[in-house]
Phi, psi and omega in degrees: 000131179290141179290137179242140183280121180295143179292140175290160178297149180285082180258152176228105181261009178306310179300327174300315176303311183294320182297309183289306180298318182298315181292321180293315178294323179298315182297316182296315178301316179300315179290326179294316178299317176299317176304312177296322179295315178303313183296320184278314189267329188261309180255353174052051177214100180252103189257190182292329179293327177289325179296313178297327178291315176298320175300316179298318182294322182294315181296316181296323178287327171299320177302315179296324178294336176273327176299323181301304176294331170307313179293319184301327183257008171140349183299136182090010180231158177282145187298337180300332183253009178275117182232137346293169184294339180294338180295335182295316177297316178297320178295322178291323178297314181291325178297323178295320183298322183290335185296305178298326180294325175298312185294318178292318178300313179297320177296314180295326176294321179286323174297322174302316179295320179298317176293328181290323177296322180301328180299329185257354184313117184281351187205157176300329181296318179292325179295313177302318179295320180296311182296322178296322176296319177297316179299315180298320181293320183292317184294315178303311176298321179297319173299322177293320179295315181301323177300319182296321186277340183240025179283336180224153171230123348298166181300320182302335175300341180296325181246349180230099183285351182282353180290125184293145175074011181282144182225144175232157171302144181305137186304322177299319177296314183298319183293317177301315179300323182293314178299312184300308183296323178296318176297316172301322178296314179299317180298316179289327176300312178296320183298307183291327181291318186265347178301326179298337181294302177296330178298318181269000187300314181262005176290138184280085179230151172302140184296335177293313180294322178297317180295323182291321179289314181297320177296318180297312182292330183282001177297346179292348173299334179289329174300317179291323177298316178298326178294321181292319177301315181304321181300323184298337181268350185293324183302326183269001182289122176070017182299323182242017182076012183257066187300315183294332175281316184291339181279353186304302185289332173296314177298318179296311187284333173295310179297321177296321176298318184290317182291322180294321178296320183288321177295319181295324181289335183272331182306312181297332181285348181267002182296325176298326179298312182294321179294320177294317176303309182295326182270355178075024184261152171279174178297318187291319179291324178295316182298325176284332180280322182234079186292344183240027179294153180105184177269091182233163176237121182262148175290146184283130180257010184301137180263170176085202186296321183299321179299313183291329182271344189240066184290341181260004183287153181200170177246129182255125179239136181252095179056073172064236191273001183308300178202159173225138175223152185243140176229134184243142172230101190245077172051040176087354177284154179270139181241131178249135187235135172229121191231154174229142183238148171214139179249114184249150176284151180287162170299160187296334181271006180267152176247010187264019177076258185233159178241136179253118182253133179236120177266120185239129170253129186240130178239130183248135179292177179062042169063023166290139182280160186281153175214160178222160177206161172254139179241127178253000000 
């Protein structure tokens, strides 16, 4: 008697996919909307990092809208129990559509983080490194997306094996590409998450403030952890031709990776909102009280030789009156800074709370003379 392969149990993980992915996407959407509201209404500074984050959220939302019908026609179930059988092809087609969307959403989220870090870069060296990392991330994601679209000829053979004459890249090569691209994703996740630590290491901030900012930004480590968990499910994907069942954990953890990266990127931008809530201020009052709140860069108004020599110099402010630090990039020259701070009460007729005065003495190499200025 010939051995017969026993049928797997009739399990349905579709509700689990919808519950986890839906809740993560919903939470991410709420935080992105709050971020946009804070940027537009409270600090009135909407930058490229916000634009890329909104774009990432849009792509992620479209992906979620495709996951829902995908689950309704069989995703999360073994193919033996999907009726009618045509739903298998339709489900695989929708699963294919979500693959480039996931890659694009994750790419846009990482580019957003990169532009956010550029706001805080304390030196040209960090700016070049961040720009290089963004370019590397874009190139890596582009290669990954091309792999998805050119894995089979014709493309429809990817989800419909009944098409005559179809050919695909060998499964071993596809699996290697998946592992390689996932490993690169983990690397860039860790890089963007941990980069704020050396960036803020030499910045003149209170150690508590420095630790809090670095800790919040480093939440992106959880995105890297989610990517690592996703990698563990790749070896079994399609091992028995049961793609809609095998893709369950990959779909869940890919969504978690993207959402976690976006949530970690949004948290630092919500600090003005938390400060306004704790102080009992409205958005309008906060905007008038802290007109330069947030991670922004103001043009340097220094007069004299330093101004003419340092067209790229600027002042970086972290959330209003928390702290201010100054970074100079003067044509490759080295800048040394020595600062003293004092926090003084406002005059009685002022409504701006307290004023922070920073006395900065700047000495520039190559015989440039010293200058000083007050920052309020």
